[in-house]
NUPA-400547 format. One record per residue (C-alpha): residue number from 0; x, y, z. Coordinates in nm, 3 decimals, padded with zeros to 5 digits, always signed. Example, Ala and Ser with C-alpha at 12.3 -4.5 7.8 and 13.67 -1.06 7.14 Angstrom:
# NUPA-400547
(0, (+01.230, -00.450, +00.780)) (1, (+01.367, -00.106, +00.714)) 
//
This chain:
# NUPA-400547
(0, (+00.000, +00.000, +00.000)) (1, (+00.111, +00.350, -00.068)) (2, (+00.163, +00.600, +00.210)) (3, (-00.118, +00.816, +00.073)) (4, (-00.361, +00.522, +00.076)) (5, (-00.259, +00.427, +00.431)) (6, (-00.316, +00.786, +00.538)) (7, (-00.666, +00.781, +00.387)) (8, (-00.745, +00.454, +00.564)) (9, (-00.624, +00.596, +00.896)) (10, (-00.844, +00.901, +00.850)) (11, (-01.141, +00.681, +00.759)) (12, (-01.083, +00.465, +01.068)) (13, (-01.070, +00.777, +01.287)) (14, (-01.392, +00.910, +01.131)) (15, (-01.567, +00.577, +01.188)) (16, (-01.445, +00.570, +01.549)) (17, (-01.581, +00.919, +01.614)) (18, (-01.913, +00.829, +01.450)) (19, (-01.958, +00.524, +01.673)) (20, (-01.850, +00.713, +01.985)) (21, (-02.112, +00.976, +01.906)) (22, (-02.377, +00.707, +01.859)) (23, (-02.277, +00.541, +02.186)) (24, (-02.306, +00.873, +02.371)) (25, (-02.651, +00.927, +02.221)) (26, (-02.762, +00.584, +02.341)) (27, (-02.625, +00.654, +02.689)) (28, (-02.801, +00.989, +02.701)) (29, (-03.127, +00.831, +02.590)) (30, (-03.120, +00.575, +02.870)) (31, (-03.008, +00.823, +03.132)) (32, (-03.299, +01.048, +03.033)) (33, (-03.539, +00.755, +03.065)) (34, (-03.388, +00.671, +03.400)) (35, (-03.440, +01.024, +03.530)) (36, (-03.809, +01.003, +03.434)) (37, (-03.853, +00.668, +03.608)) (38, (-04.002, +00.602, +03.950)) (39, (-03.677, +00.456, +04.085)) (40, (-03.538, +00.590, +04.408)) (41, (-03.265, +00.852, +04.400)) (42, (-03.005, +00.596, +04.517)) (43, (-03.116, +00.343, +04.255)) (44, (-03.096, +00.607, +03.984)) (45, (-02.745, +00.701, +04.094)) (46, (-02.631, +00.337, +04.097)) (47, (-02.787, +00.263, +03.759)) (48, (-02.641, +00.578, +03.605)) (49, (-02.299, +00.481, +03.742)) (50, (-02.339, +00.132, +03.593)) (51, (-02.442, +00.278, +03.255)) (52, (-02.134, +00.505, +03.261)) (53, (-01.903, +00.215, +03.351)) (54, (-02.043, +00.011, +03.062)) (55, (-02.000, +00.308, +02.831)) (56, (-01.641, +00.360, +02.943)) (57, (-01.564, -00.008, +02.881)) (58, (-01.706, +00.004, +02.531)) (59, (-01.520, +00.326, +02.451)) (60, (-01.192, +00.170, +02.570)) (61, (-01.261, -00.130, +02.345)) (62, (-01.327, +00.098, +02.048)) (63, (-01.013, +00.301, +02.120)) (64, (-00.803, -00.016, +02.147)) (65, (-00.938, -00.145, +01.815)) (66, (-00.863, +00.189, +01.651)) (67, (-00.512, +00.203, +01.795)) (68, (-00.441, -00.152, +01.672)) (69, (-00.563, -00.063, +01.323)) (70, (-00.370, +00.264, +01.325)) (71, (-00.053, +00.084, +01.432)) (72, (-00.101, -00.182, +01.165)) (73, (-00.144, +00.084, +00.898)) (74, (+00.157, +00.280, +01.023)) (75, (+00.400, -00.006, +00.973)) 
//
């Protein structure tokens, strides 16, 4: 592969990563909004919101790791 082509693939991978991160944040926000409207207790809401955020963080780390692996593969 040419350097120019690798550069385009890296940019495409970064764009895809950002797109999916944005979608994941929208999903998180949707469920947090539903949670705030629910009849759950304040403590339950806090625990559930913390759990949602931990799940989100885990998925974002996975996406970042996949991107970094692809970026590294394209860099060599």
